[in-house]
C-alpha positions in Angstrom: -58.9 -25.5 14.8 -59.6 -21.6 15.2 -57.1 -21.5 17.8 -54.3 -22.9 15.9 -55.4 -20.4 13.1 -55.2 -17.5 15.9 -51.8 -18.9 16.8 -50.5 -18.8 13.2 -51.7 -15.4 13.0 -50.4 -14.2 16.2 -47.1 -15.7 15.2 -47.2 -14.4 11.8 -47.8 -10.9 13.2 -45.0 -10.9 15.8 -42.7 -12.3 12.9 -43.5 -9.3 10.7 -43.0 -7.0 13.5 -39.6 -8.3 14.5 -38.4 -8.2 10.6 -39.5 -4.8 10.5 -37.8 -3.4 13.6 -34.9 -5.6 12.3 -34.5 -4.0 8.9 -35.6 -0.6 10.2 -32.1 -1.0 12.3 -30.2 -2.1 9.7 -31.2 0.5 7.5 -30.2 3.3 10.4 -26.8 1.6 10.7 -26.3 1.6 6.8 -27.5 5.2 6.7 -25.4 6.3 9.4 -22.4 4.7 8.3 -22.8 6.3 4.8 -23.5 9.7 6.3 -20.1 9.5 8.6 -18.3 8.0 4.9 -20.0 11.3 3.0 -18.6 13.5 6.1 -15.5 12.2 6.0 -14.8 12.3 2.1 -16.5 15.5 1.2 -15.6 17.8 4.4 -12.6 16.3 6.2 -10.7 14.7 3.3 -10.4 18.0 1.2 -9.1 19.7 4.3 -6.4 17.2 5.1 -5.5 17.2 1.4 -5.0 20.7 1.2 -2.7 20.6 4.4 0.0 17.9 3.3 0.2 19.7 0.0 0.7 22.9 2.0 3.5 20.9 4.3 4.6 18.7 1.4 5.7 22.2 -1.2 6.1 24.8 1.3 8.3 22.9 3.9 11.9 23.5 3.6 13.9 20.5 1.9 15.6 18.3 4.3 19.2 18.4 4.0 21.6 15.4 4.8 22.8 14.7 8.3 25.7 16.9 9.5 29.2 15.5 10.3 28.4 16.1 14.0 25.0 13.9 13.6 27.1 11.5 11.8 29.5 11.3 14.2 27.0 10.8 17.1 25.2 8.0 15.1 28.4 6.0 14.3 29.8 6.1 18.1 
């Protein structure tokens, strides 16, 4: 009887340790994912947005195809 109680105690202890390690790994992965998402959202996205707006509004407007281009495409 004492050996079965010690076995259950040992198995329970191992289960608690394994569950703690698993939850800490999951928490670390979620923390890393949120950190990367925050970095991309607050550091990279504004720079990309400013670059897009500069290119969008300061780039010269594209004109239609020239006659030579049309002729080349149709042949």
